C-alpha positions in Angstrom: 0.1 0.2 -0.1 1.5 3.4 -0.9 1.7 6.0 1.5 -0.2 8.2 -0.5 -3.0 5.9 -1.6 -6.7 6.8 0.1 -8.2 4.0 2.5 -9.3 1.0 1.6 -12.8 1.9 2.7 -14.1 5.1 3.4 -17.0 4.7 6.3 -20.1 7.1 6.5 -19.6 10.2 8.2 -20.7 10.3 12.0 -23.5 12.9 12.4 -22.2 13.0 16.5 -18.9 14.3 15.0 -20.0 17.8 13.6 -16.4 18.6 13.3 -15.5 16.0 11.1 -17.6 18.7 8.6 -14.6 20.3 8.2 -12.1 17.7 7.3 -12.8 17.5 3.4 -9.2 16.8 2.9 -9.6 13.5 4.4 -9.0 11.2 1.2 -5.6 12.7 0.8 -4.6 12.1 4.5 -1.7 9.5 5.0 -2.3 6.2 6.5 1.2 4.5 7.6 1.5 1.1 5.9 1.4 -0.6 9.7 -2.0 1.3 10.4 -3.9 -2.2 10.4 -2.7 -4.3 13.7 -2.6 -7.5 13.6 -5.8 -9.0 14.8 -7.3 -5.5 14.9 -10.4 -4.5 13.1 -10.6 -1.6 10.1 -11.2 1.6 11.9 -14.0 3.6 10.9 -14.3 6.9 9.6 -14.3 9.1 12.6 -12.1 7.1 14.7 -9.1 7.7 11.7 -9.9 11.5 11.5 -9.4 11.9 15.4 -6.6 10.3 15.6 -4.5 11.6 12.5 -5.8 15.3 13.7 -4.0 14.3 17.3 -7.4 15.3 19.2 -7.1 13.3 22.1 -10.4 15.1 24.1 -12.4 14.6 20.9 -11.6 10.8 20.6 -12.6 10.4 24.6 -15.7 12.3 24.0 -15.9 10.0 20.9 -15.9 7.1 23.3 -18.1 9.0 25.4 -20.8 9.2 23.1 -20.8 5.4 21.7 -19.8 3.8 25.2 -22.8 1.3 24.5 -21.2 0.2 21.1 -17.7 -0.1 23.0 -16.8 -3.6 21.9 -16.6 -2.7 18.5 -15.3 0.4 19.1 -12.6 -0.8 21.2 -11.5 -3.3 18.5 -10.9 -0.4 15.8 -9.0 1.4 18.4 -5.4 -0.2 17.6 -5.8 0.6 13.9 -7.0 4.2 14.6 -4.1 4.4 17.0 -1.5 4.2 14.4 -3.0 6.8 12.4 -1.8 9.2 14.9 1.4 10.9 14.6 2.4 10.6 18.2 -0.4 8.3 19.4 1.0 8.5 23.1 1.1 12.2 23.4 -3.0 12.2 22.1 -3.6 9.7 24.6 -2.1 11.5 27.5 -4.3 14.6 26.3 -7.3 12.4 26.6 -6.2 11.1 30.3 -6.8 15.1 31.2 -10.3 14.4 31.9 -10.3 11.4 34.4 -9.8 13.0 37.8 -12.6 14.9 37.3 -12.5 18.8 37.2 -14.9 18.8 33.9 -18.2 19.0 34.9 -19.2 15.6 34.8 -21.7 14.2 37.6 -20.3 10.7 39.3 -22.0 8.7 36.6 -20.4 10.2 33.8 -16.8 10.6 35.7 -17.2 6.9 35.9 -18.1 6.4 32.2 -15.0 9.1 31.0 -12.5 6.7 33.3 -13.6 3.6 31.8 -12.8 5.6 28.1 -9.4 6.2 29.3 -8.4 2.6 30.5 -10.0 1.5 27.2 -7.5 4.0 25.3 -4.4 3.4 27.4 -5.0 -0.5 27.2 -5.2 -0.5 23.1 -2.2 2.0 23.1 0.0 -0.7 24.7 -2.0 -3.1 22.5 -1.0 -1.1 19.5 2.8 -0.8 20.4 3.0 2.4 19.3 6.3 4.3 19.2 6.7 7.0 22.1 9.0 9.7 22.1 11.0 10.5 25.2 9.1 13.6 25.6 6.2 11.8 26.0 7.2 9.2 28.3 8.5 11.9 30.5 5.0 13.8 30.6 3.6 10.1 31.3 5.7 9.6 34.2 5.1 13.0 35.7 1.4 12.0 35.6 2.1 8.6 36.9 3.6 10.2 39.9 1.0 12.3 40.4 -1.5 9.4 40.4 0.2 7.2 43.0 -0.1 10.6 45.7 -3.8 10.4 44.8 -4.0 6.7 45.2 -2.0 7.1 48.6 -4.1 10.1 49.8 -7.7 7.4 49.0 -6.2 4.5 50.2 -6.4 2.8 47.2 -10.2 3.2 47.8 -11.2 4.0 43.9 -10.9 0.7 42.4 -10.8 2.6 38.5 -8.1 4.7 39.7 -5.6 1.9 40.7 -6.6 0.1 37.8 -5.7 3.3 35.6 -2.3 3.8 37.0 -1.9 0.0 36.4 -2.7 0.7 32.9 -0.7 4.0 32.8 2.4 2.0 34.1 2.0 -0.9 31.5 1.2 1.6 28.3 4.4 3.7 28.7 6.9 1.3 30.1 7.0 3.1 33.5 7.8 0.0 35.5 11.7 0.3 36.0 10.5 4.1 37.4 8.8 2.4 40.6 9.6 0.2 43.4 7.6 -3.0 43.2 6.4 -2.2 46.9 4.7 0.9 45.8 3.6 -0.9 42.9 2.2 -3.6 45.1 0.3 -1.3 47.5 -1.3 0.9 44.5 -2.3 -2.3 43.2 -4.5 -3.5 46.0 -7.7 -1.6 44.5 -7.8 -3.1 41.2 -7.8 -6.7 42.3 -11.5 -6.6 41.5 -11.1 -6.5 38.0 -10.4 -9.3 35.6 -7.7 -7.6 33.8 -5.6 -7.3 37.6 -3.9 -10.7 36.8 -2.7 -9.7 33.1 -1.2 -6.3 34.3 0.5 -8.0 37.1 2.2 -10.1 34.4 2.8 -7.1 32.4 4.5 -4.5 35.0 6.1 -7.5 37.0 4.1 -8.1 39.7 3.6 -12.1 39.5 6.3 -12.4 41.9 4.9 -10.6 44.2 1.6 -12.1 44.5 1.6 -13.7 47.9 2.7 -10.3 49.4 -0.7 -9.3 47.5 -2.6 -12.1 48.8 -1.5 -11.3 52.3 -2.5 -7.8 52.2 -5.8 -8.7 50.7 -6.5 -11.3 53.8 -5.3 -8.8 56.2 -8.3 -6.3 54.4 -10.8 -9.2 54.9 -10.8 -9.9 51.3 -10.4 -14.0 51.7 -12.0 -14.5 48.4 -10.3 -12.5 46.2 -7.1 -14.2 48.1 -8.1 -17.5 47.3 -8.7 -16.1 43.5 -5.4 -15.2 42.9 -3.9 -18.5 44.9 -5.4 -20.3 41.8 -4.9 -17.8 39.4 -1.0 -18.0 40.2 -0.9 -21.7 40.9 0.3 -20.9 44.7 -1.4 -24.0 45.9 1.6 -25.4 47.4 2.7 -22.2 48.8 -0.7 -20.8 50.4 -3.5 -22.9 51.7 -6.8 -22.0 50.5 -8.6 -24.1 52.6 -6.7 -22.0 55.7 -7.7 -19.0 54.3 -11.5 -19.9 53.6 -11.6 -21.1 57.4 -10.4 -17.6 58.2 -12.9 -16.0 56.4 -15.8 -18.3 58.5 -14.1 -17.1 61.9 -13.7 -12.9 60.7 -17.7 -13.2 59.2 -18.0 -13.9 63.3 -15.9 -11.5 64.5 -17.7 -9.3 62.0 -21.2 -9.7 63.3 -19.7 -8.7 66.9 -18.3 -5.9 65.7 -21.6 -4.3 63.6 -23.9 -5.1 66.8 -21.5 -3.6 69.0 -21.3 -0.2 66.6 -25.4 -0.2 66.5 -25.7 -1.9 63.4 -29.6 -3.6 62.7 -29.7 -7.2 63.4 -30.7 -7.7 59.6 -27.7 -6.0 58.6 -25.5 -7.7 60.8 -26.8 -10.9 60.0 -27.3 -10.5 56.0 -23.4 -9.4 55.7 -22.3 -12.8 57.8 -24.8 -15.3 55.7 -23.3 -13.2 52.8 -19.8 -14.0 53.3 -20.5 -17.5 54.3 -22.3 -18.3 50.8 -19.0 -16.8 49.0 -16.9 -19.4 50.9 -19.6 -22.0 49.6 -19.4 -21.2 46.3 -15.8 -20.8 46.4 -15.2 -24.6 48.1 -17.8 -25.7 44.8 -16.3 -23.7 42.3 -12.3 -25.0 43.2 -13.6 -28.3 44.2 -12.2 -28.1 47.9 -15.1 -30.4 49.6 -12.5 -33.2 50.0 -10.7 -30.8 52.7 -13.1 -28.3 53.8 -17.1 -30.0 53.4 -19.6 -27.2 52.7 -21.6 -29.1 55.2 -19.9 -27.1 58.1 -20.2 -23.9 56.5 -24.4 -24.3 56.0 -24.8 -25.8 59.6 -23.2 -22.3 60.7 -25.5 -20.6 58.4 -28.5 -22.3 59.7 -27.3 -21.2 63.7 -27.0 -17.7 62.2 -30.6 -17.9 61.1 -31.7 -19.5 64.1 -29.9 -16.8 66.4 -31.7 -14.2 64.0 -35.0 -16.0 64.6 -35.0 -16.1 68.4 -33.8 -12.5 68.6 -36.6 -11.1 66.4 -38.8 -13.1 68.7 -37.3 -11.4 71.9 -37.4 -8.4 70.4 -41.1 -8.6 69.5 -42.0 -10.0 73.1 -40.5 -6.8 74.3 -42.4 -4.3 71.9 -45.1 -5.8 73.0 -44.8 -5.7 76.5 -44.0 -1.9 75.9 -47.0 -1.1 74.2 -49.3 -2.9 76.9 -47.2 -0.9 79.5 -47.4 2.3 77.7 -51.1 1.8 77.2 -51.8 1.1 81.0 -49.8 4.0 81.9 -51.8 6.4 79.7 -55.1 5.0 81.3 -54.2 5.5 84.4 -52.9 9.2 83.2 -55.9 10.0 82.2 -57.8 8.3 85.3 -55.6 10.6 87.7 -56.5 14.0 85.6 -59.7 13.4 84.6 -61.7 11.5 87.2 -64.2 14.7 88.4 -65.7 15.5 85.0 -68.9 13.0 85.5 -69.1 14.0 88.8 -69.3 17.5 88.1 -71.8 17.1 85.8 -74.0 15.1 88.1 -73.6 17.5 90.8 -74.4 20.6 88.4 -77.7 18.4 87.2 -78.4 18.0 90.8 -78.4 21.6 91.4 -80.3 22.5 88.7 -83.1 20.5 90.2 -83.1 21.4 93.5 -83.0 25.0 92.6 -86.1 24.2 90.1 -88.3 22.7 93.0 -87.3 25.0 95.6 -90.0 27.6 96.5 -89.3 31.2 96.1 -88.6 33.4 99.3 -89.3 37.1 99.7 -86.6 39.3 100.5 -85.7 40.0 104.3 -87.4 43.6 103.9 -90.4 42.1 102.2 -91.1 39.9 104.9 -90.6 42.0 107.9 -93.1 44.8 106.3 -95.7 42.3 106.0 -94.9 40.4 109.3 -95.5 43.9 110.7 -98.6 44.9 108.7 -100.3 41.6 109.6 -99.7 42.3 113.5 -101.2 45.7 113.4 -104.7 45.0 113.3 -107.3 44.4 116.0 -107.0 41.8 118.3 -110.3 40.4 117.6 -109.8 39.7 113.8 -106.6 37.6 115.0 -107.3 34.3 113.6 -108.6 35.7 110.4 -105.2 37.2 109.7 -103.0 34.8 111.1 -105.0 32.4 108.3 -104.5 35.0 105.5 -101.0 35.5 106.7 -100.6 32.0 106.6 -102.1 31.6 103.2 -100.5 34.6 101.7 -96.6 33.9 103.3 -94.7 30.9 101.9 -93.3 28.7 104.7 -90.0 29.6 105.3 -88.8 27.0 108.2 -85.8 28.9 110.3 -85.1 28.7 113.6 -84.0 32.4 113.8 -87.3 35.0 113.0 -85.9 38.3 111.6 -88.2 40.5 114.3 -88.1 38.4 117.6 -91.3 40.0 118.6 -92.9 39.2 115.8 -92.9 35.6 115.7 -94.7 32.9 113.3 -98.3 33.4 115.2 -99.2 29.8 113.3 -96.2 28.1 115.1 -97.4 29.8 118.4 -100.8 28.8 118.2 -102.7 26.5 120.7 -103.2 23.4 119.1 -106.8 22.0 119.1 -108.5 18.8 118.3 -109.4 18.0 114.3 -112.6 19.2 113.9 -112.9 21.5 116.7 -113.4 25.7 116.3 -112.2 28.2 118.6 -114.4 30.5 118.9 -112.8 32.5 121.6 -113.4 36.5 121.3 -116.2 36.1 119.6 -119.8 37.6 120.5 -120.6 34.3 122.1 -117.7 34.1 124.4 -115.2 31.1 124.8 -117.0 28.3 123.1 -115.5 25.3 121.0 -117.5 23.1 119.5 -117.4 20.3 116.5 -117.9 21.5 112.9 -115.0 19.6 110.4 -116.0 22.2 107.9 -116.8 25.3 109.5 -114.9 28.6 109.0 -116.1 31.4 110.5 -116.4 35.2 109.3 -116.4 37.5 111.9 
């Protein structure tokens, strides 16, 4: 293929890449003879143009926009990277958004980081030429990357994986101490690419140290994975690691309980760890050395303990509810006992006031008493009768006027039917006439 010949095929332009419309001279661009890497796929039009123009940020944004189609794009990247005059420099430019600061949210930043990882991996596969200046810039970026990892204690797995990809893609293994690489690589152990990166960066001989550090961090299942991955069964016993994992799950459950975690959370985490042990036993066929029935028994114990604790908590809640109800009733009885009694007392008082006869004021009683007593002595009986009929019966032990006592209270008692005619025209005569009322 001559250096001035056009590309074998001209793929259709991408609508998501408007800047490609200015590249009208694309048919005259120079493609190196080895731009197609062995095992790679013919790159599409957009990728080739971006790489030829050394647009690292545009290339990263293109991968971001076509992330769902990343498998096909990844296969085309090695060939497209060889279209760039200096692919290493272009990839370093694309890595500027790896640590954020470009207005990305968390989900977008995670996707950007995966696009950067894809570029570094395909740059290593393309085995492109790197200038000394580009390598120095890559070393600078790697040292800054390592400081970030130390600051976050390898907590971000993509950052740790990106560091290893950077070291492998730009050939920077000799610039770091292996112990530093071991510490920085622990966060990347959960990724499937880690074993390959260990072999590329020379960390394969330090895998036993990595396994021990994983055990110290409570990642026993990962430790067993790398024991088998690097054929270290003769040096490190996977069964011992799994037994330690079972014991560690018990201690973890106790610590979480002391920290105030819920029963559901503590038991769920312990059961999850025990189930992971069972899967590892089955996957690596370790039942002859460590029967899964032992772990199954432990799971049943945890579940029984959980149900027993739940029953106790339920009974305690019920007792507390009953006690609170009783306390509330007692409180209501103590603070509202007199309402019905007060209502009944008011009703009785109203009834008594309704039935009680009306009495005159003291002045009226006194005036009537004086007026009735200022009559002739001969008319005393008649006026006494009128007084008794006109005035209400007021029972009082004390009279308002002591000299005018109630005449009907001091009158002489006679037999029933006898009429007292004393003081009349016939003298003092008493005779029997039951319904006779004299009118003198």
